[in-house]
N, C-alpha and C positions, 0 to 999 in steps of 0.2 A: 025717119025712125032714129031716135037718139042712140048715139054710140055708147056702149058700156065703157066705164072708166078703164083706162089702161092699167096694167099691173104696176107701172111706174107711179101713177097717181095713187093707187092703193097703197103701195109701199111707202111713198112719201107721207101719206095721211097717217099710216101706222107709226112711222118714225116720229112725226109731230106729236101724235097722241102719247107715245112712249116718253118723249122728252117732257111734255106737259105734265104727265103723271110724276115723273122723277123730280121735276121742278117743284111740284106741289108738295111732295114728301120732304124734299130738301127744305122748302120754305117752312113747313111745319116744325121740322127739327131746329131750324135756325131761330124760329120764334120762341120755342121752348128754351133754347140756350140763351137767347137774348133776355127772356124773362128772368131766368136764373141769374144772369150777370147783373141785370138791373136791380134785382132784389139784394144781391150781395153788395153792389155799389151803394145802394140806399143805406144798407146797414153800416157799411164802412164810412160813408160820407156824412150821414145824418144821424142815424139812430145811436151809434156808438159814441160820437162826440156829445150828443145831447145827454146820454146817460152819464158820461164822464163829467160833464159840466154840472149836471144835476147832483151827482154824488159829491162833487167838490163844494158846491154851493150849500148843500144840506149840512155837510160837515162844518163848514165855516160858520153858518148861522147857529148850529148846535153849540159850538164852542163860544161864540159871541154871546148868545143868550145865557149860557152857563156862567160866564164871567159877570154879566150884568146882574143876573139873579143873585150870585154870591155877594156882589157889592151891595145890592139892595138889602139882602138878608143881614149882612154885617151892620149896615147903617141902622136898620130897624132894631136889631138886637141892642146895639150901643145906645140908641136913643131911648129905648124902653128902660134900659138899665140906668141911664142918667136920670130919667124921670123918677124912677123908684128912689134913687139917691136923694133927690130933692125932698121926697116925702119923709125921709129920715132926719131932716134938719131940725134940731131942737135947741141949739145954742150957737154961739159964735165959733167955737172950735169945729163943730160938725158942718157949719156953713163954709168955713175956710177949707175944710177937707173936700167938700163937694165941689167948690170952685176949682181947687187944684186938680181934682179928678176930671173935671170938665175940660180944663186946659190941656191935660194929658190926652184926653179922649179926642179933642179937636186936632192935636198934633198927630196922633195915631191915624185919625180918619184922613187927614191931609196926605199922609204917607200912603195910606191904602188907596186913596183916589189916584195918586200919582202912579202907583204900581198897576192899578186897574187900567188906567189910560195907556200905559206902556204895553200892557198885555193886549189890549184891543188894537193898538197901533200895530203891534207885531203880527197879530192875527190877520189884520187887513193887508199888511204888506205881503205876508205869506200867500194869502188868497189871491192878491193881484198878480204876484209872480207865477203862481200855479196856473191861473187862467191865461196868462200870456204864453206860458210854455204849452199849454193845451191848444191854444189857438194857433201858435206857430207850428206845432206838430200836425195839426189838422190841415193847415194850408199846405205844408210840405207834402203830406200824404196825398192831398187832392191834386197837387201839381204832378206828382209822380203817376198817379192813377190816370190822369188826363193824358199824359204823354204815352203811357202804356196803351190806353184805349185807342189813341190816334194811330199808333204803330200797328195794332191789331187790325183796325179798320182798313188801313192802307193795304196791309198784307191780304186781307180778305177780299178787298176790291180787286187787287191784282190777280189773285187766285181765281175769282169768279170771271174776270175778263178773259183770262187765259183759257179756262174751261169752256166758256161760251165760244171763243174763237175756235178751239179744238173741235167742239161739237158742230159748229157751222162748217168747218173745213171737212169734217167726216161726212156730214150730210151732203155737202156739195160733191165730194169725191164719189160717194155711193150713187148719187143722182147721175153724175157723169158716166159712171160705169154702167148703170142701168140704161142710160140713153144710148151709149155705145153698143150695148148688147141688143137693144131694140133696133138700132139701125142695121146691125149685122143680120138679124133675123128677118128683117123686112126685105133684104136684098137677096 
């Protein structure tokens, strides 16, 4: 005839079930916290830098295209005006006047091209400097976050190890007490 389980066995089974339940609840909480931390880290490490770089790039191209469109518009307007001037040539004096206007226009357009090139170079240098600062800031923030996460992980592991040891010690102590009581009651 099988022996019924001793109350020590029942007690230890209860303690194990209790620890398993608490562990499952703790795991669920830890998973939720980890998910929140991961989402926050993704936002900080990926989403925010991508948005910042996107905004910087969009602003740069907007200014670059504006400068180029202004240059093309000016060139087109001057070319059309010059073409109209040639249509007005009727004698040697009007011919000389159109040639002088064309020379002045070429000089002005050369100055304008130089200014536009300087503006585009300045925009490009500013963009490069800004992207380098953004990259350096992201690298530094990433390194700081990594260090912080490693410290948190180490502290968490130490805490969990300590709790596990305390739990095992407590179960061992309770088991020993129950065993001692069982030995006393059997005698």
